[in-house]
DRENDO-1510 file (C-alpha; in Angstrom, 1 decimal, always signed):
<recs>
REC; n; res; u; v; w
REC; 1; UNK; -21.9; +21.0; +1.6 .
REC; 2; UNK; -25.2; +19.4; +0.9 .
REC; 3; UNK; -24.2; +15.8; +1.5 .
REC; 4; UNK; -25.3; +13.8; +4.5 .
REC; 5; UNK; -23.2; +13.0; +7.5 .
REC; 6; UNK; -22.1; +9.4; +6.8 .
REC; 7; UNK; -18.7; +9.3; +8.4 .
REC; 8; UNK; -18.1; +8.3; +12.0 .
REC; 9; UNK; -15.2; +9.4; +14.2 .
REC; 10; UNK; -13.5; +6.1; +13.5 .
REC; 11; UNK; -13.8; +6.6; +9.7 .
REC; 12; UNK; -12.5; +10.2; +10.0 .
REC; 13; UNK; -9.5; +9.0; +12.1 .
REC; 14; UNK; -8.8; +6.2; +9.6 .
REC; 15; UNK; -9.0; +8.7; +6.8 .
REC; 16; UNK; -6.3; +10.8; +8.5 .
REC; 17; UNK; -4.1; +7.7; +9.0 .
REC; 18; UNK; -4.6; +6.6; +5.4 .
REC; 19; UNK; -3.5; +10.0; +4.1 .
REC; 20; UNK; -0.5; +10.2; +6.4 .
REC; 21; UNK; +1.0; +6.7; +6.1 .
REC; 22; UNK; +2.4; +6.4; +2.6 .
REC; 23; UNK; +5.8; +5.5; +1.2 .
REC; 24; UNK; +7.6; +8.3; +3.1 .
REC; 25; UNK; +8.2; +6.4; +6.3 .
REC; 26; UNK; +9.7; +3.5; +4.4 .
REC; 27; UNK; +12.1; +5.5; +2.3 .
REC; 28; UNK; +13.2; +8.8; +4.1 .
REC; 29; UNK; +15.5; +7.7; +6.9 .
REC; 30; UNK; +18.3; +6.6; +4.6 .
REC; 31; UNK; +18.6; +10.2; +3.2 .
REC; 32; UNK; +18.2; +11.7; +6.7 .
REC; 33; UNK; +21.0; +9.5; +8.0 .
REC; 34; UNK; +23.2; +10.8; +5.2 .
REC; 35; UNK; +22.6; +14.4; +6.3 .
REC; 36; UNK; +22.5; +13.8; +10.1 .
REC; 37; UNK; +25.0; +10.9; +10.6 .
REC; 38; UNK; +23.5; +9.8; +13.9 .
REC; 39; UNK; +20.6; +7.3; +14.4 .
REC; 40; UNK; +19.5; +9.3; +17.4 .
REC; 41; UNK; +19.4; +12.5; +15.5 .
REC; 42; UNK; +17.3; +10.8; +12.8 .
REC; 43; UNK; +14.9; +9.6; +15.5 .
REC; 44; UNK; +14.8; +13.1; +17.0 .
REC; 45; UNK; +13.9; +14.4; +13.5 .
REC; 46; UNK; +11.0; +12.0; +13.3 .
REC; 47; UNK; +9.8; +13.0; +16.8 .
REC; 48; UNK; +10.0; +16.7; +15.8 .
REC; 49; UNK; +8.0; +15.9; +12.7 .
REC; 50; UNK; +5.3; +14.3; +14.8 .
REC; 51; UNK; +5.3; +17.3; +17.1 .
REC; 52; UNK; +5.0; +19.7; +14.2 .
REC; 53; UNK; +2.1; +17.6; +12.8 .
REC; 54; UNK; +0.4; +17.8; +16.3 .
REC; 55; UNK; +0.8; +21.6; +16.4 .
REC; 56; UNK; -0.8; +21.7; +12.9 .
REC; 57; UNK; -3.6; +19.4; +14.0 .
REC; 58; UNK; -4.3; +21.5; +17.1 .
REC; 59; UNK; -4.4; +24.7; +15.0 .
REC; 60; UNK; -6.6; +23.2; +12.4 .
REC; 61; UNK; -8.8; +21.8; +15.1 .
REC; 62; UNK; -9.5; +25.3; +16.4 .
REC; 63; UNK; -10.5; +26.4; +12.9 .
REC; 64; UNK; -12.7; +23.3; +12.5 .
REC; 65; UNK; -14.5; +24.3; +15.7 .
REC; 66; UNK; -15.2; +27.7; +14.2 .
REC; 67; UNK; -15.9; +26.6; +10.6 .
REC; 68; UNK; -17.2; +23.0; +10.6 .
REC; 69; UNK; -17.4; +22.8; +6.8 .
REC; 70; UNK; -15.7; +20.7; +4.2 .
REC; 71; UNK; -12.8; +22.2; +2.1 .
REC; 72; UNK; -9.7; +22.3; +4.3 .
REC; 73; UNK; -7.3; +25.1; +3.5 .
REC; 74; UNK; -9.7; +26.4; +0.8 .
REC; 75; UNK; -12.6; +26.8; +3.3 .
REC; 76; UNK; -10.4; +28.2; +6.2 .
REC; 77; UNK; -8.4; +30.7; +4.1 .
REC; 78; UNK; -11.5; +32.1; +2.3 .
REC; 79; UNK; -13.1; +32.8; +5.7 .
REC; 80; UNK; -10.1; +34.0; +7.7 .
REC; 81; UNK; -8.0; +35.9; +5.0 .
REC; 82; UNK; -9.8; +36.5; +1.7 .
REC; 83; UNK; -11.8; +34.4; -0.8 .
REC; 84; UNK; -8.9; +34.7; -3.4 .
REC; 85; UNK; -6.5; +33.2; -0.8 .
REC; 86; UNK; -8.9; +30.2; -0.4 .
REC; 87; UNK; -9.2; +29.8; -4.2 .
REC; 88; UNK; -5.4; +29.8; -4.6 .
REC; 89; UNK; -5.1; +27.2; -1.8 .
REC; 90; UNK; -7.8; +25.1; -3.5 .
REC; 91; UNK; -6.0; +25.1; -6.8 .
REC; 92; UNK; -2.7; +24.3; -5.2 .
REC; 93; UNK; -4.4; +21.3; -3.5 .
REC; 94; UNK; -5.9; +20.2; -6.8 .
REC; 95; UNK; -2.5; +19.9; -8.5 .
REC; 96; UNK; +0.2; +19.5; -5.8 .
REC; 97; UNK; -1.9; +18.2; -3.0 .
REC; 98; UNK; -3.9; +15.4; -4.6 .
REC; 99; UNK; -3.6; +14.7; -8.3 .
REC; 100; UNK; +0.2; +14.5; -8.5 .
REC; 101; UNK; +0.6; +12.5; -5.3 .
REC; 102; UNK; -2.0; +10.0; -6.5 .
REC; 103; UNK; -0.1; +9.5; -9.8 .
REC; 104; UNK; +3.2; +9.1; -7.8 .
REC; 105; UNK; +1.6; +6.6; -5.5 .
REC; 106; UNK; +0.3; +4.6; -8.5 .
REC; 107; UNK; +3.7; +4.6; -10.1 .
REC; 108; UNK; +5.3; +3.4; -6.9 .
REC; 109; UNK; +2.7; +0.7; -6.5 .
REC; 110; UNK; +3.7; -0.6; -9.9 .
REC; 111; UNK; +7.3; -0.8; -8.8 .
REC; 112; UNK; +6.7; -2.5; -5.4 .
REC; 113; UNK; +3.9; -4.7; -6.8 .
REC; 114; UNK; +6.3; -6.0; -9.5 .
REC; 115; UNK; +8.8; -6.7; -6.8 .
REC; 116; UNK; +6.2; -8.5; -4.7 .
REC; 117; UNK; +5.1; -10.6; -7.7 .
REC; 118; UNK; +8.7; -11.2; -8.9 .
REC; 119; UNK; +8.2; -9.7; -12.3 .
REC; 120; UNK; +9.7; -6.8; -14.2 .
REC; 121; UNK; +8.2; -3.4; -13.7 .
REC; 122; UNK; +5.8; -2.4; -16.5 .
REC; 123; UNK; +6.9; -0.1; -19.2 .
REC; 124; UNK; +3.5; +1.6; -19.6 .
REC; 125; UNK; +1.4; +2.6; -16.5 .
REC; 126; UNK; -1.6; +0.5; -17.3 .
REC; 127; UNK; -1.7; -1.1; -13.8 .
REC; 128; UNK; -1.5; +2.4; -12.2 .
REC; 129; UNK; -4.3; +3.6; -14.4 .
REC; 130; UNK; -6.5; +0.7; -13.4 .
REC; 131; UNK; -5.8; +1.3; -9.7 .
REC; 132; UNK; -6.7; +5.0; -9.9 .
REC; 133; UNK; -9.9; +4.3; -11.9 .
REC; 134; UNK; -10.9; +1.5; -9.6 .
REC; 135; UNK; -10.5; +3.6; -6.4 .
REC; 136; UNK; -12.5; +6.4; -8.1 .
REC; 137; UNK; -15.3; +4.0; -9.0 .
REC; 138; UNK; -15.5; +2.6; -5.5 .
REC; 139; UNK; -15.7; +6.1; -3.9 .
REC; 140; UNK; -18.0; +7.4; -6.6 .
REC; 141; UNK; -20.5; +4.6; -6.0 .
REC; 142; UNK; -21.1; +5.3; -2.3 .
REC; 143; UNK; -19.6; +7.4; +0.4 .
REC; 144; UNK; -20.4; +4.8; +3.1 .
REC; 145; UNK; -19.1; +1.9; +0.9 .
REC; 146; UNK; -15.9; +3.8; +0.1 .
REC; 147; UNK; -15.4; +4.6; +3.8 .
REC; 148; UNK; -15.9; +1.0; +4.8 .
REC; 149; UNK; -13.3; -0.1; +2.2 .
REC; 150; UNK; -11.0; +2.6; +3.5 .
REC; 151; UNK; -11.4; +1.4; +7.1 .
REC; 152; UNK; -10.7; -2.2; +6.1 .
REC; 153; UNK; -7.5; -1.5; +4.2 .
REC; 154; UNK; -6.2; +0.7; +6.9 .
REC; 155; UNK; -6.8; -2.0; +9.5 .
REC; 156; UNK; -5.0; -4.5; +7.3 .
REC; 157; UNK; -2.1; -2.1; +6.8 .
REC; 158; UNK; -1.7; -1.4; +10.5 .
REC; 159; UNK; -1.9; -5.2; +11.2 .
REC; 160; UNK; +0.9; -5.9; +8.8 .
REC; 161; UNK; +3.0; -3.2; +10.3 .
REC; 162; UNK; +2.3; -4.6; +13.8 .
REC; 163; UNK; +3.3; -8.1; +12.6 .
REC; 164; UNK; +6.6; -6.8; +11.2 .
REC; 165; UNK; +7.3; -4.9; +14.5 .
REC; 166; UNK; +6.6; -8.0; +16.6 .
REC; 167; UNK; +8.8; -10.2; +14.4 .
REC; 168; UNK; +11.6; -7.6; +14.7 .
REC; 169; UNK; +11.5; -7.3; +18.5 .
REC; 170; UNK; +14.5; -9.7; +18.7 .
REC; 171; UNK; +16.8; -7.0; +17.1 .
REC; 172; UNK; +16.8; -5.0; +20.3 .
REC; 173; UNK; +19.7; -5.9; +22.5 .
REC; 174; UNK; +22.0; -6.4; +19.5 .
REC; 175; UNK; +25.1; -4.2; +19.7 .
REC; 176; UNK; +24.7; -1.0; +17.7 .
REC; 177; UNK; +27.3; -0.2; +15.0 .
REC; 178; UNK; +29.0; +3.1; +14.7 .
REC; 179; UNK; +27.1; +6.1; +13.2 .
REC; 180; UNK; +27.8; +7.4; +9.7 .
REC; 181; UNK; +30.1; +10.3; +8.9 .
REC; 182; UNK; +28.3; +13.6; +9.3 .
REC; 183; UNK; +28.0; +15.5; +6.0 .
REC; 184; UNK; +26.6; +18.7; +7.6 .
REC; 185; UNK; +26.1; +20.5; +10.9 .
REC; 186; UNK; +23.2; +19.2; +12.9 .
REC; 187; UNK; +21.1; +22.3; +12.3 .
REC; 188; UNK; +21.8; +22.3; +8.5 .
REC; 189; UNK; +21.2; +18.5; +8.4 .
REC; 190; UNK; +17.8; +19.0; +10.1 .
REC; 191; UNK; +17.0; +21.8; +7.8 .
REC; 192; UNK; +17.6; +19.5; +4.8 .
REC; 193; UNK; +16.0; +16.4; +6.3 .
REC; 194; UNK; +12.9; +17.9; +8.0 .
REC; 195; UNK; +10.9; +18.9; +4.9 .
REC; 196; UNK; +11.0; +15.3; +3.7 .
REC; 197; UNK; +10.0; +14.0; +7.1 .
REC; 198; UNK; +7.3; +16.6; +7.4 .
REC; 199; UNK; +6.0; +15.5; +4.0 .
REC; 200; UNK; +5.9; +11.9; +5.3 .
REC; 201; UNK; +3.6; +13.3; +8.1 .
REC; 202; UNK; +1.4; +15.3; +5.6 .
REC; 203; UNK; -2.2; +14.3; +5.7 .
REC; 204; UNK; -2.9; +15.1; +9.4 .
REC; 205; UNK; -5.5; +17.6; +8.2 .
REC; 206; UNK; -7.4; +15.1; +6.0 .
REC; 207; UNK; -10.6; +15.1; +8.2 .
REC; 208; UNK; -11.1; +18.9; +7.6 .
REC; 209; UNK; -11.7; +18.2; +3.9 .
REC; 210; UNK; -14.8; +16.1; +4.6 .
REC; 211; UNK; -16.1; +17.8; +7.7 .
REC; 212; UNK; -19.6; +18.3; +6.3 .
REC; 213; UNK; -19.9; +14.5; +6.0 .
REC; 214; UNK; -18.7; +13.7; +9.6 .
REC; 215; UNK; -21.1; +13.1; +12.5 .
REC; 216; UNK; -20.8; +16.0; +14.9 .
REC; 217; UNK; -17.9; +17.7; +13.0 .
REC; 218; UNK; -17.0; +20.2; +15.8 .
REC; 219; UNK; -16.2; +17.3; +18.1 .
REC; 220; UNK; -15.1; +14.6; +15.6 .
REC; 221; UNK; -12.9; +16.5; +13.1 .
REC; 222; UNK; -10.4; +17.8; +15.7 .
REC; 223; UNK; -10.4; +14.5; +17.5 .
REC; 224; UNK; -9.8; +12.6; +14.3 .
REC; 225; UNK; -6.7; +14.7; +13.5 .
REC; 226; UNK; -5.3; +14.4; +17.0 .
REC; 227; UNK; -5.9; +10.6; +17.3 .
REC; 228; UNK; -4.7; +9.9; +13.8 .
REC; 229; UNK; -1.5; +12.0; +14.3 .
REC; 230; UNK; -0.8; +10.4; +17.6 .
REC; 231; UNK; -1.2; +6.9; +16.2 .
REC; 232; UNK; +1.0; +7.6; +13.1 .
REC; 233; UNK; +3.7; +9.3; +15.2 .
REC; 234; UNK; +4.0; +6.3; +17.4 .
REC; 235; UNK; +4.0; +3.9; +14.4 .
REC; 236; UNK; +6.7; +6.0; +12.7 .
REC; 237; UNK; +9.0; +6.0; +15.7 .
REC; 238; UNK; +8.7; +2.3; +16.2 .
REC; 239; UNK; +9.2; +1.5; +12.5 .
REC; 240; UNK; +12.3; +3.8; +12.3 .
REC; 241; UNK; +13.8; +2.3; +15.4 .
REC; 242; UNK; +13.6; -1.1; +13.6 .
REC; 243; UNK; +15.0; +0.2; +10.3 .
REC; 244; UNK; +17.9; +2.2; +11.9 .
REC; 245; UNK; +19.1; -0.4; +14.3 .
REC; 246; UNK; +18.5; -3.6; +12.2 .
REC; 247; UNK; +21.6; -3.3; +10.1 .
REC; 248; UNK; +25.0; -1.4; +10.0 .
REC; 249; UNK; +24.6; +2.2; +9.3 .
REC; 250; UNK; +26.8; +1.9; +6.2 .
REC; 251; UNK; +24.1; -0.2; +4.5 .
REC; 252; UNK; +21.4; +2.4; +5.0 .
REC; 253; UNK; +23.1; +5.8; +4.3 .
REC; 254; UNK; +21.6; +7.4; +1.2 .
REC; 255; UNK; +19.4; +4.4; +0.4 .
REC; 256; UNK; +15.7; +4.8; -0.3 .
REC; 257; UNK; +14.8; +1.2; +0.4 .
REC; 258; UNK; +15.7; +1.2; +4.1 .
REC; 259; UNK; +12.6; -0.8; +5.0 .
REC; 260; UNK; +13.4; -3.6; +2.6 .
REC; 261; UNK; +17.1; -3.7; +3.7 .
REC; 262; UNK; +16.1; -4.0; +7.4 .
REC; 263; UNK; +13.4; -6.6; +6.6 .
REC; 264; UNK; +15.9; -8.8; +4.6 .
REC; 265; UNK; +18.4; -8.5; +7.4 .
REC; 266; UNK; +15.9; -9.5; +10.1 .
REC; 267; UNK; +13.5; -11.9; +8.5 .
REC; 268; UNK; +15.0; -12.9; +5.1 .
REC; 269; UNK; +12.9; -13.0; +2.0 .
REC; 270; UNK; +9.7; -13.5; +3.9 .
REC; 271; UNK; +10.4; -10.2; +5.8 .
REC; 272; UNK; +11.0; -8.4; +2.5 .
REC; 273; UNK; +7.7; -9.7; +1.1 .
REC; 274; UNK; +5.9; -8.6; +4.3 .
REC; 275; UNK; +7.3; -5.1; +4.1 .
REC; 276; UNK; +6.7; -4.8; +0.4 .
REC; 277; UNK; +3.0; -5.8; +0.9 .
REC; 278; UNK; +2.8; -3.2; +3.7 .
REC; 279; UNK; +4.2; -0.5; +1.4 .
REC; 280; UNK; +1.7; -1.5; -1.4 .
REC; 281; UNK; -1.2; -1.3; +1.0 .
REC; 282; UNK; +0.1; +2.0; +2.4 .
REC; 283; UNK; +0.2; +3.5; -1.1 .
REC; 284; UNK; -3.2; +2.0; -1.9 .
REC; 285; UNK; -4.8; +3.7; +1.2 .
REC; 286; UNK; -3.1; +6.9; +0.2 .
REC; 287; UNK; -4.8; +6.8; -3.2 .
REC; 288; UNK; -8.2; +5.9; -1.8 .
REC; 289; UNK; -7.8; +8.5; +0.9 .
REC; 290; UNK; -6.9; +11.3; -1.6 .
REC; 291; UNK; -9.7; +10.1; -3.9 .
REC; 292; UNK; -12.1; +10.5; -1.1 .
REC; 293; UNK; -10.8; +13.8; +0.2 .
REC; 294; UNK; -9.7; +15.9; -2.9 .
REC; 295; UNK; -13.0; +15.9; -4.8 .
REC; 296; UNK; -14.8; +17.3; -1.6 .
REC; 297; UNK; -12.6; +20.4; -2.0 .
REC; 298; UNK; -13.5; +20.9; -5.6 .
REC; 299; UNK; -17.2; +20.3; -4.9 .
REC; 300; UNK; -17.0; +23.0; -2.2 .
REC; 301; UNK; -15.4; +25.4; -4.6 .
REC; 302; UNK; -18.1; +24.6; -7.2 .
REC; 303; UNK; -20.8; +25.4; -4.6 .
REC; 304; UNK; -19.2; +28.7; -4.0 .
REC; 305; UNK; -19.0; +29.5; -7.7 .
REC; 306; UNK; -15.2; +29.3; -8.0 .
REC; 307; UNK; -15.5; +26.2; -10.2 .
REC; 308; UNK; -18.3; +25.3; -12.6 .
REC; 309; UNK; -21.5; +24.4; -10.8 .
REC; 310; UNK; -21.4; +20.9; -12.4 .
REC; 311; UNK; -18.7; +19.9; -10.0 .
REC; 312; UNK; -20.8; +20.5; -6.9 .
REC; 313; UNK; -22.3; +17.6; -4.9 .
REC; 314; UNK; -25.9; +16.4; -5.1 .
REC; 315; UNK; -27.6; +15.9; -1.8 .
REC; 316; UNK; -26.7; +12.5; -0.2 .
REC; 317; UNK; -24.3; +11.4; -3.0 .
REC; 318; UNK; -20.6; +11.5; -3.6 .
REC; 319; UNK; -19.2; +14.4; -5.8 .
REC; 320; UNK; -18.9; +12.1; -8.8 .
REC; 321; UNK; -17.9; +14.8; -11.3 .
REC; 322; UNK; -15.3; +16.2; -9.0 .
REC; 323; UNK; -14.0; +12.7; -8.6 .
REC; 324; UNK; -13.8; +12.3; -12.4 .
REC; 325; UNK; -11.9; +15.7; -12.6 .
REC; 326; UNK; -9.3; +14.4; -10.2 .
REC; 327; UNK; -9.0; +11.1; -12.0 .
REC; 328; UNK; -8.4; +13.0; -15.2 .
REC; 329; UNK; -5.7; +15.2; -13.7 .
REC; 330; UNK; -4.0; +12.3; -12.0 .
REC; 331; UNK; -3.9; +10.2; -15.2 .
REC; 332; UNK; -2.4; +13.1; -17.1 .
REC; 333; UNK; +0.4; +13.2; -14.5 .
REC; 334; UNK; +0.8; +9.5; -14.5 .
REC; 335; UNK; +1.1; +9.2; -18.3 .
REC; 336; UNK; +3.0; +12.4; -19.3 .
REC; 337; UNK; +5.2; +13.4; -16.4 .
REC; 338; UNK; +8.0; +12.1; -14.3 .
REC; 339; UNK; +7.0; +13.1; -10.8 .
REC; 340; UNK; +10.3; +12.8; -8.9 .
REC; 341; UNK; +11.2; +16.4; -9.2 .
REC; 342; UNK; +7.6; +17.4; -8.7 .
REC; 343; UNK; +7.4; +15.6; -5.4 .
REC; 344; UNK; +10.6; +17.3; -4.4 .
REC; 345; UNK; +8.8; +20.6; -4.1 .
REC; 346; UNK; +5.3; +19.4; -3.1 .
REC; 347; UNK; +6.2; +19.4; +0.6 .
REC; 348; UNK; +7.5; +23.0; +0.4 .
REC; 349; UNK; +4.5; +24.2; -1.5 .
REC; 350; UNK; +1.9; +22.6; +0.7 .
REC; 351; UNK; +3.7; +23.6; +3.9 .
REC; 352; UNK; +3.4; +27.3; +2.8 .
REC; 353; UNK; -0.3; +26.7; +2.3 .
REC; 354; UNK; -0.6; +25.2; +5.8 .
REC; 355; UNK; +1.4; +28.1; +7.2 .
REC; 356; UNK; -1.0; +30.6; +5.6 .
REC; 357; UNK; -3.9; +28.7; +7.1 .
REC; 358; UNK; -2.4; +28.9; +10.6 .
REC; 359; UNK; -1.8; +32.6; +10.1 .
REC; 360; UNK; -5.5; +32.8; +9.2 .
REC; 361; UNK; -6.3; +31.2; +12.5 .
REC; 362; UNK; -4.3; +33.8; +14.4 .
REC; 363; UNK; -6.0; +36.6; +12.4 .
REC; 364; UNK; -9.4; +35.2; +13.2 .
REC; 365; UNK; -8.6; +34.8; +16.9 .
REC; 366; UNK; -7.4; +38.4; +17.1 .
REC; 367; UNK; -10.5; +39.6; +15.3 .
REC; 368; UNK; -13.2; +37.6; +17.2 .
REC; 369; UNK; -11.5; +36.7; +20.5 .
REC; 370; UNK; -10.8; +33.6; +22.5 .
REC; 371; UNK; -14.4; +32.7; +23.2 .
REC; 372; UNK; -15.2; +32.4; +19.5 .
REC; 373; UNK; -12.0; +30.7; +18.4 .
REC; 374; UNK; -10.6; +28.6; +21.3 .
REC; 375; UNK; -7.2; +27.0; +20.6 .
REC; 376; UNK; -5.3; +24.7; +23.0 .
REC; 377; UNK; -1.8; +26.0; +23.7 .
REC; 378; UNK; -2.5; +29.5; +22.4 .
REC; 379; UNK; -0.4; +31.3; +21.2 .
REC; 380; UNK; +2.6; +29.0; +21.4 .
REC; 381; UNK; +1.2; +26.2; +19.3 .
REC; 382; UNK; +0.5; +28.2; +16.1 .
REC; 383; UNK; +3.6; +30.4; +16.7 .
REC; 384; UNK; +5.8; +27.2; +16.9 .
REC; 385; UNK; +4.2; +25.8; +13.7 .
REC; 386; UNK; +4.8; +29.0; +11.8 .
REC; 387; UNK; +8.3; +29.3; +13.0 .
REC; 388; UNK; +9.3; +25.8; +12.1 .
REC; 389; UNK; +7.7; +25.9; +8.7 .
REC; 390; UNK; +9.5; +29.2; +8.0 .
REC; 391; UNK; +12.7; +27.6; +9.0 .
REC; 392; UNK; +12.0; +24.7; +6.5 .
REC; 393; UNK; +11.2; +27.3; +3.8 .
REC; 394; UNK; +14.4; +29.2; +4.3 .
REC; 395; UNK; +16.4; +25.9; +4.4 .
REC; 396; UNK; +14.8; +24.8; +1.2 .
REC; 397; UNK; +15.7; +28.0; -0.6 .
REC; 398; UNK; +19.3; +27.6; +0.6 .
REC; 399; UNK; +19.8; +23.9; +0.0 .
REC; 400; UNK; +17.4; +23.2; -2.9 .
REC; 401; UNK; +16.9; +26.5; -4.8 .
REC; 402; UNK; +15.6; +24.8; -7.9 .
REC; 403; UNK; +12.7; +23.1; -6.0 .
REC; 404; UNK; +12.0; +26.3; -4.2 .
REC; 405; UNK; +11.9; +28.2; -7.5 .
REC; 406; UNK; +9.5; +25.6; -9.0 .
REC; 407; UNK; +7.2; +26.0; -5.9 .
REC; 408; UNK; +7.3; +29.8; -6.3 .
REC; 409; UNK; +6.4; +29.4; -10.0 .
REC; 410; UNK; +3.4; +27.3; -9.1 .
REC; 411; UNK; +2.2; +29.8; -6.6 .
REC; 412; UNK; +2.7; +32.6; -9.0 .
REC; 413; UNK; +0.7; +30.8; -11.8 .
REC; 414; UNK; -2.1; +30.1; -9.3 .
REC; 415; UNK; -2.1; +33.7; -8.2 .
REC; 416; UNK; -2.3; +35.0; -11.8 .
REC; 417; UNK; -5.2; +32.5; -12.5 .
REC; 418; UNK; -7.1; +33.6; -9.4 .
REC; 419; UNK; -6.7; +37.3; -10.3 .
REC; 420; UNK; -8.6; +36.7; -13.5 .
REC; 421; UNK; -11.4; +34.7; -11.9 .
REC; 422; UNK; -14.5; +36.1; -10.2 .
REC; 423; UNK; -14.3; +35.3; -6.5 .
REC; 424; UNK; -17.3; +35.1; -4.3 .
REC; 425; UNK; -18.0; +37.7; -1.6 .
REC; 426; UNK; -16.2; +37.1; +1.7 .
REC; 427; UNK; -18.5; +34.9; +3.9 .
REC; 428; UNK; -19.5; +36.2; +7.3 .
</recs>
C-alpha cells in the first residue's frame, strides 16, 4: 500500500488483542458445558482453541515474512494460489469477516449498555448506528490517532479484566460441584463446541491486514500475532476458570451469560456491573479494530484493480472511502438483518478461508523452498491447523447442516461474482 508506516509493534499487538477479545469468551462456555459436561473438558477445549490460533499465527507469520503487505487472506491467496482466490477471500472478509460482525457487536453493545445503565434495550438501533459512525470518523481522521485510541481502550479493557480476576481469587479453594450430565461423546462434544471457541479466538491474524503500515513488518507482524495470541489465550483460560468454578454447574449449562452469572455469585451487583462494562469495552474494541483493519483490505483490492480505484488509499492518509464502504455495509446489516443465524456460520466460513491460506503457505514453500519461506514447526504446524479445521468443517456439516449450507451458499455466490470480474495478473 502507499500509506506510511505509522504503527508500532505495540499497536499491532493491541490490534490483534482488540480483534480477538469480543463477546465470545463471555458467552461460549455455557453452551460448551452443555455439550461436554465437564469443566475440565471445557478448559481443554479453550486450551486447544489457543493452540489452534497459535498454529495459525505461526503459519501466517511465515507468509508475512515472505509477503509483508497489507491485505491478509486476500494478499496471501492471490500470491500463493491464484488472484481469483484472493478476490474471493477479500469479498468473504468484506461481508462475513468485518461488516456483519461489526453490526452484531453494535447490537450487543446496545443490549449490555442498557443493562449497565439500567434501562430497557432500544427498539431501534440508533445507538449502534452512532457507535459505528463514531468509530469510523475516529479512524478516518488519522491512522495514528485511531491507533492511540485503540491502544487506550485495549489497556482499559485488560485492566478491567485483571481487576475482576483479582477480585475473584477467593473462589479458588471452594469445593467444586458435580459436573453436568454429558449430552454427547467427548469427541462429538468437542466437534460441536470447538467452532464456537475457535470463533472466540478469531482475530489472531489482524496485524496481517495492516502490514504495510507497521514499522519493520517482517519482524513486527509475526511477533504481534504471536504475542497477542499468547496474551489472549492466557486471559481466556483465567477468565473461564473463574466462570466455570464460581457457581454450580447447573446454573451455567446452556446459558449465554456465564460471565454475568459468575460475577453476581462472586461479587454481587458490583461484580455484574464490572463484567458488563468489560464486555461493552471488549465489543467496542472489536468495532474499532475491525474498522481499522477491514478497509485496508478493500483499499488493497482497489489498488490491484479488483475494486474501483476510488477505494484505494492516498499516500499517508487512512483509506477513508473504504472505511465509508464498510460503514455502509455494517449499517445495512444492523438495520435490516437479524445476525444470530449469520454469526452461526461466520466461524465456519472464515475458518475455510484461513485453511485455504495455510494451504497456500504449503504450496509456496514447496514451490520456493525453505530458505525463501521459513516456517517454525514445519510441516507439523500447518498440517495440524489444516487437520483441525477440516475436523471442524466436517463436524459442522454433521451437527449444523443448515449453517454449513448457508456458508456454502456464500462461497458459491462469491465464486460466481469473481468469475465475472476481471482479475489482475498473478503477481511474482
